[in-house]
Every structure is written in structure tokens, then in C-alpha cells.
mmCIF entry with sequence, helices, sheets and N, C-alpha, C, O atoms, coordinates in Angstrom:
data_MODEL
# 
_entry.id   MODEL 
# 
_entity.id                         1 
_entity.type                       polymer 
_entity.pdbx_number_of_molecules   1 
# 
_entity_poly.entity_id                      1 
_entity_poly.type                           'polypeptide(L)' 
_entity_poly.nstd_linkage                   no 
_entity_poly.nstd_monomer                   no 
_entity_poly.pdbx_seq_one_letter_code       
;(UNK)(UNK)(UNK)(UNK)(UNK)(UNK)(UNK)(UNK)(UNK)(UNK)(UNK)(UNK)(UNK)(UNK)(UNK)(UNK)
(UNK)(UNK)(UNK)(UNK)(UNK)(UNK)(UNK)(UNK)(UNK)(UNK)(UNK)(UNK)(UNK)(UNK)(UNK)(UNK)
(UNK)(UNK)(UNK)(UNK)(UNK)(UNK)(UNK)(UNK)(UNK)(UNK)(UNK)(UNK)(UNK)(UNK)
;
_entity_poly.pdbx_seq_one_letter_code_can   XXXXXXXXXXXXXXXXXXXXXXXXXXXXXXXXXXXXXXXXXXXXXX 
_entity_poly.pdbx_strand_id                 A 
# 
loop_
_entity_poly_seq.entity_id 
_entity_poly_seq.num 
_entity_poly_seq.mon_id 
_entity_poly_seq.hetero 
1 1  UNK n 
1 2  UNK n 
1 3  UNK n 
1 4  UNK n 
1 5  UNK n 
1 6  UNK n 
1 7  UNK n 
1 8  UNK n 
1 9  UNK n 
1 10 UNK n 
1 11 UNK n 
1 12 UNK n 
1 13 UNK n 
1 14 UNK n 
1 15 UNK n 
1 16 UNK n 
1 17 UNK n 
1 18 UNK n 
1 19 UNK n 
1 20 UNK n 
1 21 UNK n 
1 22 UNK n 
1 23 UNK n 
1 24 UNK n 
1 25 UNK n 
1 26 UNK n 
1 27 UNK n 
1 28 UNK n 
1 29 UNK n 
1 30 UNK n 
1 31 UNK n 
1 32 UNK n 
1 33 UNK n 
1 34 UNK n 
1 35 UNK n 
1 36 UNK n 
1 37 UNK n 
1 38 UNK n 
1 39 UNK n 
1 40 UNK n 
1 41 UNK n 
1 42 UNK n 
1 43 UNK n 
1 44 UNK n 
1 45 UNK n 
1 46 UNK n 
# 
_struct_asym.id          A 
_struct_asym.entity_id   1 
# 
loop_
_struct_conf.conf_type_id 
_struct_conf.id 
_struct_conf.pdbx_PDB_helix_id 
_struct_conf.beg_label_comp_id 
_struct_conf.beg_label_asym_id 
_struct_conf.beg_label_seq_id 
_struct_conf.pdbx_beg_PDB_ins_code 
_struct_conf.end_label_comp_id 
_struct_conf.end_label_asym_id 
_struct_conf.end_label_seq_id 
_struct_conf.pdbx_end_PDB_ins_code 
_struct_conf.beg_auth_comp_id 
_struct_conf.beg_auth_asym_id 
_struct_conf.beg_auth_seq_id 
_struct_conf.end_auth_comp_id 
_struct_conf.end_auth_asym_id 
_struct_conf.end_auth_seq_id 
_struct_conf.pdbx_PDB_helix_class 
_struct_conf.details 
_struct_conf.pdbx_PDB_helix_length 
HELX_P HELX_P1 AA1 UNK A 7  ? UNK A 18 ? UNK A 7  UNK A 18 1 ? 12 
HELX_P HELX_P2 AA2 UNK A 24 ? UNK A 36 ? UNK A 24 UNK A 36 1 ? 13 
HELX_P HELX_P3 AA3 UNK A 41 ? UNK A 43 ? UNK A 41 UNK A 43 5 ? 3  
# 
_struct_conf_type.id          HELX_P 
_struct_conf_type.criteria    ? 
_struct_conf_type.reference   ? 
# 
loop_
_atom_site.group_PDB 
_atom_site.id 
_atom_site.type_symbol 
_atom_site.label_atom_id 
_atom_site.label_alt_id 
_atom_site.label_comp_id 
_atom_site.label_asym_id 
_atom_site.label_entity_id 
_atom_site.label_seq_id 
_atom_site.pdbx_PDB_ins_code 
_atom_site.Cartn_x 
_atom_site.Cartn_y 
_atom_site.Cartn_z 
_atom_site.occupancy 
_atom_site.B_iso_or_equiv 
_atom_site.pdbx_formal_charge 
_atom_site.auth_seq_id 
_atom_site.auth_comp_id 
_atom_site.auth_asym_id 
_atom_site.auth_atom_id 
_atom_site.pdbx_PDB_model_num 
ATOM 1   N N  . UNK A 1 1  ? -73.838 -24.240 -71.852 1.00 0.00 ? 1  UNK A N  1 
ATOM 2   C CA . UNK A 1 1  ? -74.140 -23.249 -70.830 1.00 0.00 ? 1  UNK A CA 1 
ATOM 3   C C  . UNK A 1 1  ? -73.477 -23.543 -69.467 1.00 0.00 ? 1  UNK A C  1 
ATOM 4   O O  . UNK A 1 1  ? -73.521 -24.677 -68.990 1.00 0.00 ? 1  UNK A O  1 
ATOM 5   N N  . UNK A 1 2  ? -72.880 -22.546 -68.863 1.00 0.00 ? 2  UNK A N  1 
ATOM 6   C CA . UNK A 1 2  ? -72.137 -22.698 -67.655 1.00 0.00 ? 2  UNK A CA 1 
ATOM 7   C C  . UNK A 1 2  ? -73.091 -22.625 -66.441 1.00 0.00 ? 2  UNK A C  1 
ATOM 8   O O  . UNK A 1 2  ? -74.075 -21.884 -66.444 1.00 0.00 ? 2  UNK A O  1 
ATOM 9   N N  . UNK A 1 3  ? -72.768 -23.404 -65.431 1.00 0.00 ? 3  UNK A N  1 
ATOM 10  C CA . UNK A 1 3  ? -73.525 -23.274 -64.170 1.00 0.00 ? 3  UNK A CA 1 
ATOM 11  C C  . UNK A 1 3  ? -73.032 -22.118 -63.384 1.00 0.00 ? 3  UNK A C  1 
ATOM 12  O O  . UNK A 1 3  ? -71.851 -21.778 -63.445 1.00 0.00 ? 3  UNK A O  1 
ATOM 13  N N  . UNK A 1 4  ? -73.933 -21.484 -62.623 1.00 0.00 ? 4  UNK A N  1 
ATOM 14  C CA . UNK A 1 4  ? -73.527 -20.437 -61.726 1.00 0.00 ? 4  UNK A CA 1 
ATOM 15  C C  . UNK A 1 4  ? -72.905 -21.019 -60.504 1.00 0.00 ? 4  UNK A C  1 
ATOM 16  O O  . UNK A 1 4  ? -73.432 -22.000 -59.981 1.00 0.00 ? 4  UNK A O  1 
ATOM 17  N N  . UNK A 1 5  ? -71.790 -20.472 -59.994 1.00 0.00 ? 5  UNK A N  1 
ATOM 18  C CA . UNK A 1 5  ? -71.240 -20.985 -58.786 1.00 0.00 ? 5  UNK A CA 1 
ATOM 19  C C  . UNK A 1 5  ? -71.485 -19.938 -57.683 1.00 0.00 ? 5  UNK A C  1 
ATOM 20  O O  . UNK A 1 5  ? -71.219 -18.750 -57.868 1.00 0.00 ? 5  UNK A O  1 
ATOM 21  N N  . UNK A 1 6  ? -71.998 -20.408 -56.535 1.00 0.00 ? 6  UNK A N  1 
ATOM 22  C CA . UNK A 1 6  ? -72.311 -19.466 -55.456 1.00 0.00 ? 6  UNK A CA 1 
ATOM 23  C C  . UNK A 1 6  ? -71.080 -18.797 -54.932 1.00 0.00 ? 6  UNK A C  1 
ATOM 24  O O  . UNK A 1 6  ? -69.994 -19.374 -54.979 1.00 0.00 ? 6  UNK A O  1 
ATOM 25  N N  . UNK A 1 7  ? -71.220 -17.579 -54.428 1.00 0.00 ? 7  UNK A N  1 
ATOM 26  C CA . UNK A 1 7  ? -70.056 -16.856 -53.874 1.00 0.00 ? 7  UNK A CA 1 
ATOM 27  C C  . UNK A 1 7  ? -69.535 -17.512 -52.638 1.00 0.00 ? 7  UNK A C  1 
ATOM 28  O O  . UNK A 1 7  ? -68.354 -17.367 -52.323 1.00 0.00 ? 7  UNK A O  1 
ATOM 29  N N  . UNK A 1 8  ? -70.361 -18.227 -51.923 1.00 0.00 ? 8  UNK A N  1 
ATOM 30  C CA . UNK A 1 8  ? -69.903 -18.948 -50.746 1.00 0.00 ? 8  UNK A CA 1 
ATOM 31  C C  . UNK A 1 8  ? -68.940 -20.003 -51.157 1.00 0.00 ? 8  UNK A C  1 
ATOM 32  O O  . UNK A 1 8  ? -67.895 -20.149 -50.523 1.00 0.00 ? 8  UNK A O  1 
ATOM 33  N N  . UNK A 1 9  ? -69.244 -20.779 -52.224 1.00 0.00 ? 9  UNK A N  1 
ATOM 34  C CA . UNK A 1 9  ? -68.414 -21.858 -52.674 1.00 0.00 ? 9  UNK A CA 1 
ATOM 35  C C  . UNK A 1 9  ? -67.111 -21.307 -53.178 1.00 0.00 ? 9  UNK A C  1 
ATOM 36  O O  . UNK A 1 9  ? -66.092 -21.974 -52.999 1.00 0.00 ? 9  UNK A O  1 
ATOM 37  N N  . UNK A 1 10 ? -67.051 -20.131 -53.803 1.00 0.00 ? 10 UNK A N  1 
ATOM 38  C CA . UNK A 1 10 ? -65.845 -19.557 -54.299 1.00 0.00 ? 10 UNK A CA 1 
ATOM 39  C C  . UNK A 1 10 ? -64.948 -19.186 -53.092 1.00 0.00 ? 10 UNK A C  1 
ATOM 40  O O  . UNK A 1 10 ? -63.744 -19.445 -53.113 1.00 0.00 ? 10 UNK A O  1 
ATOM 41  N N  . UNK A 1 11 ? -65.525 -18.598 -52.075 1.00 0.00 ? 11 UNK A N  1 
ATOM 42  C CA . UNK A 1 11 ? -64.783 -18.102 -50.901 1.00 0.00 ? 11 UNK A CA 1 
ATOM 43  C C  . UNK A 1 11 ? -64.240 -19.397 -50.163 1.00 0.00 ? 11 UNK A C  1 
ATOM 44  O O  . UNK A 1 11 ? -63.106 -19.372 -49.683 1.00 0.00 ? 11 UNK A O  1 
ATOM 45  N N  . UNK A 1 12 ? -64.999 -20.477 -50.071 1.00 0.00 ? 12 UNK A N  1 
ATOM 46  C CA . UNK A 1 12 ? -64.529 -21.667 -49.303 1.00 0.00 ? 12 UNK A CA 1 
ATOM 47  C C  . UNK A 1 12 ? -63.350 -22.290 -50.141 1.00 0.00 ? 12 UNK A C  1 
ATOM 48  O O  . UNK A 1 12 ? -62.378 -22.762 -49.552 1.00 0.00 ? 12 UNK A O  1 
ATOM 49  N N  . UNK A 1 13 ? -63.433 -22.292 -51.477 1.00 0.00 ? 13 UNK A N  1 
ATOM 50  C CA . UNK A 1 13 ? -62.404 -22.853 -52.254 1.00 0.00 ? 13 UNK A CA 1 
ATOM 51  C C  . UNK A 1 13 ? -61.116 -22.014 -52.141 1.00 0.00 ? 13 UNK A C  1 
ATOM 52  O O  . UNK A 1 13 ? -60.022 -22.578 -52.099 1.00 0.00 ? 13 UNK A O  1 
ATOM 53  N N  . UNK A 1 14 ? -61.230 -20.713 -52.095 1.00 0.00 ? 14 UNK A N  1 
ATOM 54  C CA . UNK A 1 14 ? -60.048 -19.881 -51.945 1.00 0.00 ? 14 UNK A CA 1 
ATOM 55  C C  . UNK A 1 14 ? -59.367 -20.047 -50.560 1.00 0.00 ? 14 UNK A C  1 
ATOM 56  O O  . UNK A 1 14 ? -58.141 -20.095 -50.458 1.00 0.00 ? 14 UNK A O  1 
ATOM 57  N N  . UNK A 1 15 ? -60.179 -20.130 -49.532 1.00 0.00 ? 15 UNK A N  1 
ATOM 58  C CA . UNK A 1 15 ? -59.700 -20.361 -48.164 1.00 0.00 ? 15 UNK A CA 1 
ATOM 59  C C  . UNK A 1 15 ? -58.991 -21.760 -48.104 1.00 0.00 ? 15 UNK A C  1 
ATOM 60  O O  . UNK A 1 15 ? -57.937 -21.898 -47.484 1.00 0.00 ? 15 UNK A O  1 
ATOM 61  N N  . UNK A 1 16 ? -59.576 -22.750 -48.741 1.00 0.00 ? 16 UNK A N  1 
ATOM 62  C CA . UNK A 1 16 ? -59.022 -24.142 -48.738 1.00 0.00 ? 16 UNK A CA 1 
ATOM 63  C C  . UNK A 1 16 ? -57.574 -24.055 -49.428 1.00 0.00 ? 16 UNK A C  1 
ATOM 64  O O  . UNK A 1 16 ? -56.612 -24.629 -48.919 1.00 0.00 ? 16 UNK A O  1 
ATOM 65  N N  . UNK A 1 17 ? -57.474 -23.363 -50.526 1.00 0.00 ? 17 UNK A N  1 
ATOM 66  C CA . UNK A 1 17 ? -56.229 -23.311 -51.293 1.00 0.00 ? 17 UNK A CA 1 
ATOM 67  C C  . UNK A 1 17 ? -55.196 -22.497 -50.547 1.00 0.00 ? 17 UNK A C  1 
ATOM 68  O O  . UNK A 1 17 ? -54.007 -22.810 -50.621 1.00 0.00 ? 17 UNK A O  1 
ATOM 69  N N  . UNK A 1 18 ? -55.600 -21.475 -49.838 1.00 0.00 ? 18 UNK A N  1 
ATOM 70  C CA . UNK A 1 18 ? -54.582 -20.613 -49.180 1.00 0.00 ? 18 UNK A CA 1 
ATOM 71  C C  . UNK A 1 18 ? -54.254 -21.007 -47.739 1.00 0.00 ? 18 UNK A C  1 
ATOM 72  O O  . UNK A 1 18 ? -53.457 -20.347 -47.072 1.00 0.00 ? 18 UNK A O  1 
ATOM 73  N N  . UNK A 1 19 ? -54.876 -22.091 -47.266 1.00 0.00 ? 19 UNK A N  1 
ATOM 74  C CA . UNK A 1 19 ? -54.736 -22.571 -45.883 1.00 0.00 ? 19 UNK A CA 1 
ATOM 75  C C  . UNK A 1 19 ? -53.218 -22.910 -45.673 1.00 0.00 ? 19 UNK A C  1 
ATOM 76  O O  . UNK A 1 19 ? -52.562 -23.416 -46.583 1.00 0.00 ? 19 UNK A O  1 
ATOM 77  N N  . UNK A 1 20 ? -52.690 -22.620 -44.468 1.00 0.00 ? 20 UNK A N  1 
ATOM 78  C CA . UNK A 1 20 ? -51.369 -22.962 -44.134 1.00 0.00 ? 20 UNK A CA 1 
ATOM 79  C C  . UNK A 1 20 ? -51.203 -24.483 -43.944 1.00 0.00 ? 20 UNK A C  1 
ATOM 80  O O  . UNK A 1 20 ? -52.073 -25.133 -43.364 1.00 0.00 ? 20 UNK A O  1 
ATOM 81  N N  . UNK A 1 21 ? -50.116 -25.030 -44.421 1.00 0.00 ? 21 UNK A N  1 
ATOM 82  C CA . UNK A 1 21 ? -49.896 -26.422 -44.282 1.00 0.00 ? 21 UNK A CA 1 
ATOM 83  C C  . UNK A 1 21 ? -48.665 -26.637 -43.370 1.00 0.00 ? 21 UNK A C  1 
ATOM 84  O O  . UNK A 1 21 ? -47.578 -26.134 -43.657 1.00 0.00 ? 21 UNK A O  1 
ATOM 85  N N  . UNK A 1 22 ? -48.850 -27.368 -42.305 1.00 0.00 ? 22 UNK A N  1 
ATOM 86  C CA . UNK A 1 22 ? -47.773 -27.687 -41.396 1.00 0.00 ? 22 UNK A CA 1 
ATOM 87  C C  . UNK A 1 22 ? -47.245 -29.078 -41.483 1.00 0.00 ? 22 UNK A C  1 
ATOM 88  O O  . UNK A 1 22 ? -48.045 -29.993 -41.679 1.00 0.00 ? 22 UNK A O  1 
ATOM 89  N N  . UNK A 1 23 ? -46.021 -29.312 -41.361 1.00 0.00 ? 23 UNK A N  1 
ATOM 90  C CA . UNK A 1 23 ? -45.440 -30.644 -41.340 1.00 0.00 ? 23 UNK A CA 1 
ATOM 91  C C  . UNK A 1 23 ? -45.832 -31.282 -39.991 1.00 0.00 ? 23 UNK A C  1 
ATOM 92  O O  . UNK A 1 23 ? -46.214 -30.599 -39.041 1.00 0.00 ? 23 UNK A O  1 
ATOM 93  N N  . UNK A 1 24 ? -45.718 -32.649 -39.952 1.00 0.00 ? 24 UNK A N  1 
ATOM 94  C CA . UNK A 1 24 ? -45.968 -33.370 -38.715 1.00 0.00 ? 24 UNK A CA 1 
ATOM 95  C C  . UNK A 1 24 ? -45.156 -32.861 -37.567 1.00 0.00 ? 24 UNK A C  1 
ATOM 96  O O  . UNK A 1 24 ? -45.643 -32.720 -36.446 1.00 0.00 ? 24 UNK A O  1 
ATOM 97  N N  . UNK A 1 25 ? -43.898 -32.583 -37.863 1.00 0.00 ? 25 UNK A N  1 
ATOM 98  C CA . UNK A 1 25 ? -42.923 -32.112 -36.857 1.00 0.00 ? 25 UNK A CA 1 
ATOM 99  C C  . UNK A 1 25 ? -43.366 -30.742 -36.274 1.00 0.00 ? 25 UNK A C  1 
ATOM 100 O O  . UNK A 1 25 ? -43.297 -30.512 -35.067 1.00 0.00 ? 25 UNK A O  1 
ATOM 101 N N  . UNK A 1 26 ? -43.794 -29.899 -37.124 1.00 0.00 ? 26 UNK A N  1 
ATOM 102 C CA . UNK A 1 26 ? -44.227 -28.572 -36.763 1.00 0.00 ? 26 UNK A CA 1 
ATOM 103 C C  . UNK A 1 26 ? -45.519 -28.652 -35.914 1.00 0.00 ? 26 UNK A C  1 
ATOM 104 O O  . UNK A 1 26 ? -45.685 -27.879 -34.970 1.00 0.00 ? 26 UNK A O  1 
ATOM 105 N N  . UNK A 1 27 ? -46.416 -29.575 -36.247 1.00 0.00 ? 27 UNK A N  1 
ATOM 106 C CA . UNK A 1 27 ? -47.643 -29.727 -35.485 1.00 0.00 ? 27 UNK A CA 1 
ATOM 107 C C  . UNK A 1 27 ? -47.285 -30.167 -34.059 1.00 0.00 ? 27 UNK A C  1 
ATOM 108 O O  . UNK A 1 27 ? -47.806 -29.634 -33.080 1.00 0.00 ? 27 UNK A O  1 
ATOM 109 N N  . UNK A 1 28 ? -46.369 -31.167 -33.966 1.00 0.00 ? 28 UNK A N  1 
ATOM 110 C CA . UNK A 1 28 ? -45.930 -31.656 -32.612 1.00 0.00 ? 28 UNK A CA 1 
ATOM 111 C C  . UNK A 1 28 ? -45.359 -30.571 -31.759 1.00 0.00 ? 28 UNK A C  1 
ATOM 112 O O  . UNK A 1 28 ? -45.685 -30.406 -30.583 1.00 0.00 ? 28 UNK A O  1 
ATOM 113 N N  . UNK A 1 29 ? -44.447 -29.802 -32.437 1.00 0.00 ? 29 UNK A N  1 
ATOM 114 C CA . UNK A 1 29 ? -43.768 -28.750 -31.769 1.00 0.00 ? 29 UNK A CA 1 
ATOM 115 C C  . UNK A 1 29 ? -44.772 -27.697 -31.182 1.00 0.00 ? 29 UNK A C  1 
ATOM 116 O O  . UNK A 1 29 ? -44.592 -27.246 -30.051 1.00 0.00 ? 29 UNK A O  1 
ATOM 117 N N  . UNK A 1 30 ? -45.848 -27.302 -31.976 1.00 0.00 ? 30 UNK A N  1 
ATOM 118 C CA . UNK A 1 30 ? -46.850 -26.359 -31.585 1.00 0.00 ? 30 UNK A CA 1 
ATOM 119 C C  . UNK A 1 30 ? -47.665 -26.899 -30.366 1.00 0.00 ? 30 UNK A C  1 
ATOM 120 O O  . UNK A 1 30 ? -47.957 -26.182 -29.408 1.00 0.00 ? 30 UNK A O  1 
ATOM 121 N N  . UNK A 1 31 ? -48.021 -28.259 -30.474 1.00 0.00 ? 31 UNK A N  1 
ATOM 122 C CA . UNK A 1 31 ? -48.835 -28.838 -29.411 1.00 0.00 ? 31 UNK A CA 1 
ATOM 123 C C  . UNK A 1 31 ? -47.946 -28.922 -28.113 1.00 0.00 ? 31 UNK A C  1 
ATOM 124 O O  . UNK A 1 31 ? -48.458 -28.628 -27.033 1.00 0.00 ? 31 UNK A O  1 
ATOM 125 N N  . UNK A 1 32 ? -46.775 -29.272 -28.180 1.00 0.00 ? 32 UNK A N  1 
ATOM 126 C CA . UNK A 1 32 ? -45.879 -29.382 -26.960 1.00 0.00 ? 32 UNK A CA 1 
ATOM 127 C C  . UNK A 1 32 ? -45.644 -28.016 -26.390 1.00 0.00 ? 32 UNK A C  1 
ATOM 128 O O  . UNK A 1 32 ? -45.640 -27.869 -25.167 1.00 0.00 ? 32 UNK A O  1 
ATOM 129 N N  . UNK A 1 33 ? -45.445 -26.995 -27.213 1.00 0.00 ? 33 UNK A N  1 
ATOM 130 C CA . UNK A 1 33 ? -45.275 -25.655 -26.605 1.00 0.00 ? 33 UNK A CA 1 
ATOM 131 C C  . UNK A 1 33 ? -46.540 -25.177 -25.956 1.00 0.00 ? 33 UNK A C  1 
ATOM 132 O O  . UNK A 1 33 ? -46.540 -24.546 -24.899 1.00 0.00 ? 33 UNK A O  1 
ATOM 133 N N  . UNK A 1 34 ? -47.629 -25.504 -26.634 1.00 0.00 ? 34 UNK A N  1 
ATOM 134 C CA . UNK A 1 34 ? -48.977 -25.101 -26.056 1.00 0.00 ? 34 UNK A CA 1 
ATOM 135 C C  . UNK A 1 34 ? -49.229 -25.811 -24.743 1.00 0.00 ? 34 UNK A C  1 
ATOM 136 O O  . UNK A 1 34 ? -49.827 -25.202 -23.857 1.00 0.00 ? 34 UNK A O  1 
ATOM 137 N N  . UNK A 1 35 ? -48.831 -27.009 -24.559 1.00 0.00 ? 35 UNK A N  1 
ATOM 138 C CA . UNK A 1 35 ? -49.058 -27.709 -23.295 1.00 0.00 ? 35 UNK A CA 1 
ATOM 139 C C  . UNK A 1 35 ? -48.207 -27.166 -22.211 1.00 0.00 ? 35 UNK A C  1 
ATOM 140 O O  . UNK A 1 35 ? -48.612 -27.176 -21.049 1.00 0.00 ? 35 UNK A O  1 
ATOM 141 N N  . UNK A 1 36 ? -46.979 -26.665 -22.554 1.00 0.00 ? 36 UNK A N  1 
ATOM 142 C CA . UNK A 1 36 ? -46.138 -26.050 -21.572 1.00 0.00 ? 36 UNK A CA 1 
ATOM 143 C C  . UNK A 1 36 ? -46.755 -24.759 -20.990 1.00 0.00 ? 36 UNK A C  1 
ATOM 144 O O  . UNK A 1 36 ? -46.470 -24.394 -19.849 1.00 0.00 ? 36 UNK A O  1 
ATOM 145 N N  . UNK A 1 37 ? -47.614 -24.062 -21.794 1.00 0.00 ? 37 UNK A N  1 
ATOM 146 C CA . UNK A 1 37 ? -48.321 -22.917 -21.357 1.00 0.00 ? 37 UNK A CA 1 
ATOM 147 C C  . UNK A 1 37 ? -47.528 -21.626 -21.192 1.00 0.00 ? 37 UNK A C  1 
ATOM 148 O O  . UNK A 1 37 ? -47.942 -20.658 -20.552 1.00 0.00 ? 37 UNK A O  1 
ATOM 149 N N  . UNK A 1 38 ? -46.342 -21.689 -21.827 1.00 0.00 ? 38 UNK A N  1 
ATOM 150 C CA . UNK A 1 38 ? -45.453 -20.462 -21.659 1.00 0.00 ? 38 UNK A CA 1 
ATOM 151 C C  . UNK A 1 38 ? -45.960 -19.347 -22.635 1.00 0.00 ? 38 UNK A C  1 
ATOM 152 O O  . UNK A 1 38 ? -45.748 -18.175 -22.325 1.00 0.00 ? 38 UNK A O  1 
ATOM 153 N N  . UNK A 1 39 ? -46.562 -19.623 -23.700 1.00 0.00 ? 39 UNK A N  1 
ATOM 154 C CA . UNK A 1 39 ? -47.024 -18.661 -24.666 1.00 0.00 ? 39 UNK A CA 1 
ATOM 155 C C  . UNK A 1 39 ? -48.510 -18.931 -25.006 1.00 0.00 ? 39 UNK A C  1 
ATOM 156 O O  . UNK A 1 39 ? -49.058 -20.015 -24.807 1.00 0.00 ? 39 UNK A O  1 
ATOM 157 N N  . UNK A 1 40 ? -49.097 -17.859 -25.529 1.00 0.00 ? 40 UNK A N  1 
ATOM 158 C CA . UNK A 1 40 ? -50.520 -18.124 -25.996 1.00 0.00 ? 40 UNK A CA 1 
ATOM 159 C C  . UNK A 1 40 ? -50.535 -18.962 -27.256 1.00 0.00 ? 40 UNK A C  1 
ATOM 160 O O  . UNK A 1 40 ? -49.567 -18.916 -28.015 1.00 0.00 ? 40 UNK A O  1 
ATOM 161 N N  . UNK A 1 41 ? -51.549 -19.701 -27.509 1.00 0.00 ? 41 UNK A N  1 
ATOM 162 C CA . UNK A 1 41 ? -51.632 -20.536 -28.688 1.00 0.00 ? 41 UNK A CA 1 
ATOM 163 C C  . UNK A 1 41 ? -51.443 -19.735 -29.956 1.00 0.00 ? 41 UNK A C  1 
ATOM 164 O O  . UNK A 1 41 ? -50.748 -20.199 -30.860 1.00 0.00 ? 41 UNK A O  1 
ATOM 165 N N  . UNK A 1 42 ? -52.028 -18.549 -30.068 1.00 0.00 ? 42 UNK A N  1 
ATOM 166 C CA . UNK A 1 42 ? -51.985 -17.736 -31.232 1.00 0.00 ? 42 UNK A CA 1 
ATOM 167 C C  . UNK A 1 42 ? -50.527 -17.304 -31.580 1.00 0.00 ? 42 UNK A C  1 
ATOM 168 O O  . UNK A 1 42 ? -50.214 -16.997 -32.730 1.00 0.00 ? 42 UNK A O  1 
ATOM 169 N N  . UNK A 1 43 ? -49.674 -17.293 -30.566 1.00 0.00 ? 43 UNK A N  1 
ATOM 170 C CA . UNK A 1 43 ? -48.269 -16.807 -30.847 1.00 0.00 ? 43 UNK A CA 1 
ATOM 171 C C  . UNK A 1 43 ? -47.316 -18.078 -31.212 1.00 0.00 ? 43 UNK A C  1 
ATOM 172 O O  . UNK A 1 43 ? -46.143 -17.895 -31.538 1.00 0.00 ? 43 UNK A O  1 
ATOM 173 N N  . UNK A 1 44 ? -47.838 -19.253 -31.143 1.00 0.00 ? 44 UNK A N  1 
ATOM 174 C CA . UNK A 1 44 ? -47.047 -20.447 -31.407 1.00 0.00 ? 44 UNK A CA 1 
ATOM 175 C C  . UNK A 1 44 ? -46.731 -20.705 -32.869 1.00 0.00 ? 44 UNK A C  1 
ATOM 176 O O  . UNK A 1 44 ? -45.615 -21.118 -33.185 1.00 0.00 ? 44 UNK A O  1 
ATOM 177 N N  . UNK A 1 45 ? -47.662 -20.478 -33.756 1.00 0.00 ? 45 UNK A N  1 
ATOM 178 C CA . UNK A 1 45 ? -47.433 -20.863 -35.129 1.00 0.00 ? 45 UNK A CA 1 
ATOM 179 C C  . UNK A 1 45 ? -46.558 -19.803 -35.772 1.00 0.00 ? 45 UNK A C  1 
ATOM 180 O O  . UNK A 1 45 ? -46.682 -18.623 -35.444 1.00 0.00 ? 45 UNK A O  1 
ATOM 181 N N  . UNK A 1 46 ? -45.666 -20.202 -36.689 1.00 0.00 ? 46 UNK A N  1 
ATOM 182 C CA . UNK A 1 46 ? -44.714 -19.220 -37.301 1.00 0.00 ? 46 UNK A CA 1 
ATOM 183 C C  . UNK A 1 46 ? -45.436 -18.140 -38.171 1.00 0.00 ? 46 UNK A C  1 
ATOM 184 O O  . UNK A 1 46 ? -44.782 -17.265 -38.738 1.00 0.00 ? 46 UNK A O  1 
# 
């Protein structure tokens, strides 16, 4: 018999798998550009 999986767990698993992955270099670039304050944080990631 199969166990029922909650819909919340399914959604969390999907979000985890589809999350964007940034390299260390990309993270540093985003942080430095954010500290400069020239653009909003939302506009910094590709």
C-alpha cells in the first residue's frame, strides 16, 4: 500500500527542484552590484 503524500510536500519538492542555482562568482557579482545601489535587487539576477 502506498502512503499519501500531502500536497504541500509535493509543492515544496517542485519548488526545490526548479530553484535557480547560481555559481559563486554570480552570487558575488549580485552582492557587489547590490551594494553599489545602482539598481534594485530584483533587477540584478539574470
